[in-house]
N, C-alpha and C positions, 0 to 999 in steps of 0.2 A: 384727493378731490379730483373730480372730473368736471370740466366746464365745456358745455356744448353751446356755441354761440351762433347767432344769426340764422338759425334754421327755421323753416316753415313747420311749426309744430302742429301736427294733426292728431287730436285725441278724440276718437269717436265717442268714448264714454261720456265726455263732458261737452262735446260739440266744439271744442277749441280748434281753431284753424287760423293761426297768425304767426308772424315772425317774432321770435323771442329767444331767450337764453334759458338754459337748464343747468343747474348745479347739482351734482350727485356726490354724496359723502357717505362712507361706510355702507355702501351697497344700496342706499335709498336716495330718492330725489329729495333734496333739502330745500330747493327753491326753484321757482320758475317765474319768468317775467321779462319785460322789456328793460333794457339798460343795465342788466345785472353784470354783463361782461365789461361794459365801459367803466362801471364803478369799481369792480375788482381790479381791472387793469390799471385804472387811474391811481389806485392805492398801492399798486405793486402786488403782483400775484404771489400768494404763499408758495413756499418751496415745495416742489414735487407735484404741483398741479398739472394735470394733463389737459390740453386744450384741443378741441375739435372745432374747426371753423366750418360750420354747416351752411355757409352762404350758398344759396341756390339749391339746397337739398331739403328733402322732407325728413322730419324727425317724428317718429311714430312709436307707439308701444311695440316692444319685441313681439314678433309673430308667434302664434301658438298653433301647433299642428297636432290634432287629436288622433291621427291615424298614420303611424309609421311602423315599418318593419326593419329592425336593426339586426335580425338574424342571430342574435347572441343571447343564450348559448346555442351551440350545436351546428350552426350553418355559417360560420364566420369566414368561409372562403368567399361568400357573397358580400358581407358587410359585418362590421362589429360595432359595439356601442361607441367606440371612440371615433371611427371613421364616419359613422352615421351622424354623430354629434357635430363633427367638423363640417359635414355637408349641410346640416341644419344651420349652423352659424353662418356659413357662406351664403345661405339663402335668406338670412335675416331672422331666423327662428331662435328664440331664447327658451322656449318650452316645447317639449314633444311628449306625446303619449305613445308608448310602444305597445304593439299588439302581442298577444299571448302565444302565437303559434311558433314557438321556438322548439328546440329539441334538447332536453325535455320541455314540454309546454309549461307555461307559468300557471300551474294549478296547485302549487305547493309553496310553503313559506321559504324554503331554502333557495329555490330558483328565483323567486320574487326578490329576496334580499340580495342575491348576487347582482341582479340587474340594477337595483337601486344603488348599491355600493359602487359599482363601476360607473354608473351615471354621475355620481358625485365627483368623479375625477375629471370630468370632461370640460367644465367651464360653462355648460348650459344646464337647464333643468330637464333631466330625463326622468319622466314618470312612467309607470308601468300599469297597464290594465291586466288583471288576472283572468284566467279562463272561467267561463260560466260552468262548464262541465268537466269532470275528471277525465284527463287524457284527451280532452276535446272530442270525446266520443258521442256526445249528445244523449247520454243515458242517465247520468247521476250528477247532481249539482255539487260543485265544490263547496268548501266551508267558507262562504262569502264573508261572514262576520270575522272569522280568524284572519283571512287574507286582507280585509280592509284594515284591521287592527295593525297589520304589519306593513301597511303602506300602499296597498292596491288602490289606484285612483278610480277604477271602475271595473267593469267586467265585459268580456267579449270572447266569443269563439271565432273571431273574424277569420275568414278563409274557409270556414266550414259552416254551412247553414244549419240551424237547429230545426229539425223536422217535427219533433214531438211537441204539439201545441200545449198539452197539459203541463209538460216540463217547463216550457217557456213561461206559462202563466205563473208557475211556482217561483221561477227565477225573478219575474217581475215583482211578485208580492214581497219576496225577500229584499230585492233591491230598493223597493219603496220603503220598507221598514228601516233599512240601513241608510237611506237617502244617498244612494250612489247611482250613477247612470249605467245603463246597459247599451251596448252598441252591437248592431246586428248586420251580418252579411246576408243579404236576402236573395237567394237563388235556389229554387227547388230543382234538384238534379233529375227528378222524374220527367221533366220537360226538355232536358238538354241532351243533344246528340254529341256535339263537340263544344266544349266550353271555350270561352275567350273570344269567339267571333259571333256577331249578331246573326240570328237566323233571318235572312232576308235576301235582297238582291245580290249583295256581295258574296254571301255564303253560297248561294246558288251558282254564281259565276265561278267560284272556286271549287265547287263540288263538295262542299263541307256542310254537314247537317246544321251546325251552329247552335246558338243559345237564344231562344225566343224571349221577348219581353214578358210574356206571361209567367215565366219562371220567377221573375222578380215581382211582378205585380201581385200575384196571389199571396206571396209571403208578406209583402208590405201591408196588404189589406188586412191579413190576419193580425199582424203585430201592432198595427195602428189601433185596431179595435181592442186588443188585449191591453194595450197601454191605457186606453180610455177607461177600461173597466177596473184596472188595478191601481191607477194613479202613478205608475212608474214613469221615470224619465227615460225615454228611449231615443237613441240616436240611430236613424236610418243611414247606414253607411253608403258611400259612393253611389248615390242615386243615378240611374242612367235612363230610365223610361219616362216618357211624357205622361203616361197614365199614372205612374207612381207619384209624380209631382202633384197631380190632382188629388190623389188619395191622401197624401200628407196634408194638403190644403184642407180637405174635408175633416180629417181627424183633428187638426188644430181648431177648426171652427166649432167642433163639438166639445172642445175643452181638453183634449188629450195633451199630455206633456211630451209631445213628439218634436224632435228637431231632425233636420235632414242636412247631410253634408254632400258636397259634390267635389269631384277632383278637377284640377285644371285640365286634364286631358279630356274629360267628358264635356266640359264647356267649350273646349277649343277645337275638337275634332269630331268627325262622325265616322260611320263604318267604312267609308271609301278610303280612309287612311290605311287600312289593311292592304289595299292594293299597292300602295306606294311604299309602306314601311314594313310589311310582313309581320314577323313576330314582335317587332318593336311596337306594334299597335295592337297586340293581343293582350287583353286583360279581362279580369272577372270583376264586376259584370262587364260585358263588352261595350265598345263604342257602338252606338245605335244609329238610327236614321237621322237625317237632317231635321226632320220634324221633331223627333225626340230632343235634339239639341236645342231647337227653338223653344220648346217647353221648359227646358232647363234654364235657358236664359230668362224666360218669363218668371220662373220660380225665383231666380236670384233677384231680378228687378223688383218683384212684388213682395219679397221677404218670406216666401214660402220655404226657400232653401236658406238656412241660417248660417252654414259653415262651409268654408273652403278648406279641404283637407287633402293631402297629397296621395295617401295610400302608397307612400314611398316603398317600392318593392324591388330591391336589387336582386339581380341574377347574374351569373357568370356569362362571359361571352360564348363559351362552349354551349351552355344551356340554351341561350337565345339563338344559336346558330342551327339548332335542330329544325326539322320540318315543322310547318305551321301547326299541325295537329299534335305534335309531340313536345314542342317547346313549352316551358312554363309561362303562365300569364303574369303580367305586371310590369311596371316600368318605374324608374326612379323619378323623383319629382321635387325634392326639397330645394334644389338650386335653381329651379326655373319657375317655381310657383308664383312668386310675387310678380315677376316679369310677364308671365302669361296672363295674370289678372290685369295688369296695367295695359298690356297690348290688346287683349281680346275682350275686356269688359269696360275699362275706363275710357280708352281711346275710341271705342265704338259707341260710347254713350249708354251702355247697359247699366253701369253703376258709376257713381262719383268715386273719387279716390277715398273719401271718408267712408263711404258704404263698403267699398272693397276691404278696407282695413278693419271695419267692424266685423266682417265675416272671417277675418283672420286673427282677431285679437279678443274683442269683447265677448262675442258669442261663444267661441271655444272655451273661454274662461268660465262663462256661465254654465256651460254643460258640465264641466268637471269641478264646479264650485271652487275655483281658484281665485285668490286675491291677486290677480294679474291682469294684464291687458289694458292698463290705464296709465296715464301720466298725470301725476299730482304730487304735491309735497307729501312725503310720508310713504308714497308708493315705491315698490321695488324699482331700482334703476335698471330696468330691462328695456332696451330701445333698439330700433333699427333706424339707420340713417341711409337714405337712398336718393338717387336722382331719377325721377320719373321721366325725364326728357332724354336720358342717355340711351343710345342704341348699342347693342352688343350682339355678337354671334355666339350661339351656344356651342361649346366645345369641351373645354377641360372641366373636370369634376373633382371635388374633394372626396366624394364617395368612391368606394372600391369599384363600383359598377358603372357601366356606361350604357345601360339599356334604356335609351330615350329616343322617341321619334322626333324630338325637337333639335337634335344635333345638326348644326349647320344653319339653323333658322335665325333670322335677325329679330330680336325682341327689344321692346322698350322697357326701361326701368332697371337700374343697376344698383345693387346693394354696395354701399361704400364702407359702412361700419356696422358691426353688431356689438352691442354692449349688454352684458349680463351681470347683474349684481354690481354695477358701477365699473366693471372691468371690460376693456376692449377684447373681445374674443374672436373677432374677425375684422380685418381691414383690407380694402382693395388696394393693393400695392401700387396700382397705376395712379392712385390719388396722391401718393407721397411725392 
């Protein structure tokens, strides 16, 4: 049994926001309410009960990240399933969905089952999205029905845009039949001179061709309309362009089953970060203009953007030390995501804390049809306990990688405990 007492319980799914106690038994929440701890302690706690005093802390559903790269199999010098899961737990995440661009890619049952088996050893829920196309080559669809039957949570060729519109339409039709989501990386390479850097004032200053917003806008427009006509559930990954926010808004208004995700780095930074952080601010799609960032903040505030997802992309120090045009794109994000949301969205008035948590729990669960992201008797005992008022300096990581532009930055909001299946899988030792 686990007793969490005196915490400010925020459950966006039910609208709950009050100080109460939670009891978890056998991996599920058995009771919630005021005065539970006092009654239990008054009668003498049963032997073996773990107690977390969450006085002054927020207790919320375990966070869900629908977009992570754990690099396993094949690229484990960057990250592996176990270190990735440790980083997730440290960031308050109890469920993650891994992308398929491993080596070999997750386009077959054997690789899929390997990831799921290793994930079961980590202490959190590690789900896997399978590839949309064989070899992630954009030419032939995988056997989506077979892969779903063996545990694929959804389908994506993330990292590689799908350029064949007719193939995308067939993938959407199959996904709609199977009732699984598709997630799309939207960048047309025909418009890109150098990826990872926005084509604009900063790229001109650096003498780099860059990646223009039109590369993203054109593909999002296509896929929003294909989603409308096929009825598929489509996740627009790591949206970065203000025009694309408007297109998602239009598609939703027309009735398309489109959801959009944004990363913490895209709502926190703009293209000028490249001048300060170099390759640590290089990512696909790139950080865009201050105006694009303002549209992203509007999309979050008005509910156009449904999900906050990290696109956790670990790389080695050697790789990120290469020249700007040669270094790989991407940064890690699991251990800073919640704090960046508290710092740059909640404390600035863009979102309430409950709205932030909704985009990190309820909505990701809805995309992947997961019975998670809520706090109620009978629900899984997956929780994060954090202090939204604590300030901390970004430094050490549980991830193998350290490719983050936020190192040295002071953020608000510190995870104190992460509980998955009723078991404490992370605790801030400074709390002890």
